[in-house]
Structures are given as structure tokens and as C-alpha cells.
C-alpha positions as CSV (number, residue, x, y, z in Angstrom):
1,X,18.4,-4.3,-1.0
2,X,15.0,-3.1,0.3
3,X,15.0,-0.2,-2.2
4,X,15.7,-2.5,-5.2
5,X,13.0,-4.9,-4.0
6,X,10.3,-2.2,-3.8
7,X,11.4,-0.4,-7.0
8,X,11.3,-3.7,-8.9
9,X,7.7,-4.3,-7.9
10,X,6.5,-0.8,-8.9
11,X,5.5,-0.5,-12.6
12,X,3.9,2.3,-14.5
13,X,0.9,0.3,-15.6
14,X,0.2,-1.6,-12.4
15,X,-1.2,-1.1,-8.9
16,X,1.1,-2.5,-6.2
17,X,0.0,-2.7,-2.6
18,X,2.4,-3.6,0.1
19,X,0.5,-5.2,3.0
20,X,0.5,-7.3,6.1
21,X,-2.4,-9.7,5.9
22,X,-3.6,-9.2,9.5
23,X,-3.7,-5.4,9.2
24,X,-7.3,-4.2,9.1
25,X,-6.3,-1.2,6.9
26,X,-4.7,-3.6,4.5
27,X,-7.8,-5.7,4.4
28,X,-9.9,-2.6,3.7
29,X,-7.6,-1.5,0.9
30,X,-7.8,-5.0,-0.7
31,X,-11.7,-4.8,-0.4
32,X,-11.7,-1.4,-2.2
33,X,-9.5,-2.6,-5.0
34,X,-11.4,-5.9,-5.4
35,X,-14.4,-3.9,-6.7
36,X,-12.5,-3.1,-9.9
37,X,-12.1,-5.3,-12.9
38,X,-8.3,-5.2,-13.3
39,X,-6.5,-6.6,-16.3
40,X,-4.6,-9.7,-15.6
41,X,-1.3,-8.9,-13.9
42,X,-2.1,-5.2,-13.2
43,X,-2.8,-5.6,-9.5
44,X,-0.4,-7.1,-7.0
45,X,-0.6,-7.4,-3.2
46,X,2.8,-8.0,-1.6
47,X,2.8,-9.4,1.9
48,X,5.9,-8.0,3.6
49,X,5.3,-9.6,6.9
50,X,7.1,-12.8,6.0
51,X,10.0,-11.1,4.2
52,X,13.4,-10.9,6.0
53,X,13.6,-7.3,4.7
54,X,10.4,-6.2,6.3
55,X,11.9,-3.6,8.6
56,X,14.2,-2.3,5.9
57,X,11.3,-2.0,3.5
58,X,9.3,-0.1,6.0
59,X,12.3,2.2,6.6
60,X,12.5,2.7,2.8
61,X,8.8,3.7,2.8
62,X,9.5,6.2,5.6
63,X,12.3,7.8,3.6
64,X,10.4,8.0,0.3
65,X,6.8,8.5,1.4
66,X,7.0,9.9,5.0
67,X,5.2,6.9,6.4
68,X,6.4,3.5,7.3
69,X,3.0,1.9,7.8
70,X,1.1,-0.4,5.5
71,X,-0.7,-0.5,3.3
72,X,1.5,1.5,0.9
73,X,-0.5,1.8,-2.3
74,X,1.3,2.6,-5.5
75,X,-0.8,3.5,-8.6
76,X,1.7,3.3,-11.4
77,X,4.9,4.7,-10.1
78,X,3.3,7.1,-7.6
79,X,2.6,6.2,-4.0
80,X,-0.8,7.6,-3.2
81,X,-0.5,6.7,0.5
82,X,-2.4,4.3,2.6
83,X,-6.0,3.1,3.1
84,X,-7.4,6.5,4.1
85,X,-5.9,8.0,0.9
86,X,-7.3,5.2,-1.2
87,X,-10.7,5.5,0.4
88,X,-10.7,9.3,-0.3
89,X,-9.9,8.7,-3.9
90,X,-12.7,6.2,-4.2
91,X,-15.2,8.4,-2.5
92,X,-14.3,11.4,-4.6
93,X,-14.7,9.4,-7.8
94,X,-11.0,9.8,-8.8
95,X,-9.7,6.3,-8.2
96,X,-11.3,4.7,-11.3
97,X,-9.9,7.4,-13.5
98,X,-6.4,7.0,-12.1
99,X,-6.7,3.2,-12.7
100,X,-7.8,3.8,-16.3
101,X,-5.1,6.3,-16.9
102,X,-2.4,3.8,-16.1
103,X,-4.1,1.1,-18.2
104,X,-4.8,-1.2,-15.3
105,X,-8.6,-1.6,-16.1
């Protein structure tokens, strides 16, 4: 069930970020992504803290990405990791290119 939920949210032309709203790393990831002018519907933040499947979703993240923490940032169909990975991509100048490559900007 958790796998089908996550897989249904991830799309090749979208950025999907699984978050918990009180997590400081999730807030930072949202701040980074808010600096880009996304096309409508190409950026989604999913609050897993209120979902009954939260623990199963985090276990699925652990199985598929090696980390169960949030944020889990998917650019297109690829998980790029968490906030520190997103920050590194932004600082290196690669993030905007990745977003353009999937058609999100």
C-alpha cells in the first residue's frame, strides 16, 4: 500500500517532496524550491505526518533509497535524497538544469 502511494505520486515531469511540516530540513527544502518558478502542477509537497501509512512510507523509503528520513526529494522519477543533497545541487548550479530537463520550469 505504501509503495503504491509513493509510486503514484512520483512523475517524470514533476518534483515531489515528502515532508513533515515541523521538520526544519523539510522547511529548508521548501524554501530552496520556492525560489524557482515551477509550471503549475509540477511541484508537490506531501505531508506524510498525518497519513496512517506514515511508518510504512518511511520503511519504503529505507528500502528504496537507503534513508527513511524526510524530506525525500524526487526530481522526476529519481530520488535525489534529502535537504543536504538538494542544497548541494543548488549550490553547484545543477538544480535548475535538472528542473528544466524534466520540464518542471
